[in-house]
N, C-alpha and C positions, 0 to 999 in steps of 0.2 A: 573570642574570652572579652569579656566584662572582668575589673576588678574592684574589689567593693571597700569603704571607707576604712579598713581593718588589711588588705591588703591582700584578699583572699580574692586565689583566681575563680570565677563559676561562668561554665558555658551558657553561652548566648542561644535561648530555642528557637529553632526554626520557625518560621510561621507556619500555620496551622492551616492544614487545605483546606478549601472549601470542600462541601456534598458533591460538588460536579468534576470538584481536582480530583476526589478521591477515587471518586469512580474509572475516570480519567487516567489514572493511572493503575487500579486494576486491570484496565483493560488492556492497556499497553503490554502488561506484566502476563496478564492471559494470555494473548496474542498467538507468542511462542510454545506456549502448551498447547495449547488447542490443537497447531500443525502435529504435533507430534504423539500427543496421546490421545485425539480425538474429543467424543464425550469420556473418555474413562477417567480423565483429566478427574481429581481432590480438589477442595477446597482448600485440605493444610499445602499441597503442591504449591496452589495457588497464592496461597499465604505468606506463602515463603518467597517464593519468587519478586513480590508488592511490598516484602520487609517489613508484613505487616501482624498482626495474629488475626488465628485465623475466623472467629468473632468479627470482626473489624466487614472482611467482607460480607457479610449476613447483614449488617447493619445498613452496606451503600446499597446492598440489591439485595430483593423479598429472599430470591433462592437461585441455586444455581443456572435455573433456566432461562430467568432475567436475563443475568451476566453471560450467556452466550447466548443470547439473543442482542445482549448490546453488541458482543463483542464480532456476531458476523457483519450484524451493520454499520462499522469501524472498518473491517474487511472493506469491505465496498465502496466507502467513501473514496475519491478522488484528490479531495481538498491538497491533503500534503502533498501527495504527485504530482499535481500544478504547480506549487512554492518548489518543488525542486528541481520539475523543467525550468523555473524561472531563476532560478540563478546560473545555469549552462551558461556560458558566454555567448553570444552571439556576434563572434566573430572568427577570423579564422579560416581554415577549409571548413565547405559543408561539408562532408564526410564525416570529418573530427567531431563534427558540432549535431550530424543524424546518427553520428553512433551513440553521443553519450543521452540524445534521448534514448534511442531506445533500446540501449540498456537500465536507464530508469523508467523505461513503460514494463520492461522485461520482468524485474525486478518487484512491481507493484505486483504484476498480473502472478510470477512466481510464491509472492507470498499470501495474498488472497485464493491461487489457487491450493497451494498448500494447507491453510486454513479450511475452507469448504469440503477437501476432497477426505481428509482427515476426519473431518466431521461428519460426512457422507457414510463413507468406511464403516464409521461404528455404530451407524444408525438414527443421526442427525437426518428432520425432515424439514425444508421448509415449507411447510404447512400452515405455520399463521398465516394469517389475510397479511398482516403489516408484512411480514418476510414477504411474500407472493409477489406484496406491490412494488418492495427492494429490490428481490431480483428482477423483478420484468424490469423497471424502471433502471438497473444497470446491464440490460438489455438490450436498450434502449441505448443508441448514439448520442441521445439526448442528454444522458447522463455523464457523456465523454467527453461534450462540447467543451469545455474550460481546457482538456488533454490538449486539444488541437487545435484548440486554438493556441495554447500557448509552443506547442512546436512547433505550427507556420508560424509564429512570430522567429523562431534560430533560421528559418530558412533565411528570412529580413531581405539582402539588396540583391540574392542570387533568386528569387521568384522571376524576372525576368529569363532566364535559363531553364524551366522546366514549359513545357509543352500542357499542359494546365497547368488551371489554376493553383495555389498553395494549398488552399482548404482542402480540394481534392485529392491532391495529391498526398496531402497529410493522413486523408480519407486509407488510400491505397498501402502508405508507410503504414499507421496501424492495424492493417487485415495482415500483413507479414508479420509484424509483433506477437498477435492474438495467434494466426495458424502455425506459426519458429512450435510453437509451444504447444501445440495439442495432441494427446493420444499416452498413456500411459503415466506415472508418477509423476506427479511436476517436478520437471528441474529448473536452473537458470540456464540462459543461452551462456554460452563459454565467447570469451572477448571475438576468437574466431569465426564464431558463428550470427557473432553481434554484425561483423565486418561485412560478412558473406549476405546478411538480408540488407544489409546500408548497398551493398556494389546492387544487387539484382534489383534493388531500387531505383540506384541510379543509371544502372547501363543495362537493366533487362535481362531474359534468360535468354539471348543469342553470344554467340561468341564473336561474330563478327557482320 
């Protein structure tokens, strides 16, 4: 709050968002709604979640279809996941580091899967050429290379204990995370389940 010459308080206005920032904020607010309502989400619900007027949605996006397309692309991006992995401490017990990484990756796949599953169930199809290209890219391991690199860096000084190079080991771990969430409605792994994934990765399937 600022005070004018007569001592009357006036609230300082928050800086106006750029068009890119406004679009990003609307997408961020829409993603959880898509995971719940799929294509049935309304622009009124979106506006309320974003704290804006409904007309602002249509000033940021040409129509609801363009907004949903932007949300699909946002759900598939891995840049935020990489940032989250990068802040996990690279010291301490290896199993704890890997458990943190597995939990972080699983949360990403849960969010992504929830959005795409709800959209597919409500009739959405990735038939747009741009979406097909993005989906193919998402299926290609090259899309996840920054993620694999970030997890490999967490192995750090323990790399010499591995039977295979860190990059290969991390691909195995990545596959375990993905396969653990296959089938049925998307759900996040519990802490015991995360520990099971890490234990299986480090010690294998045999009991002795």
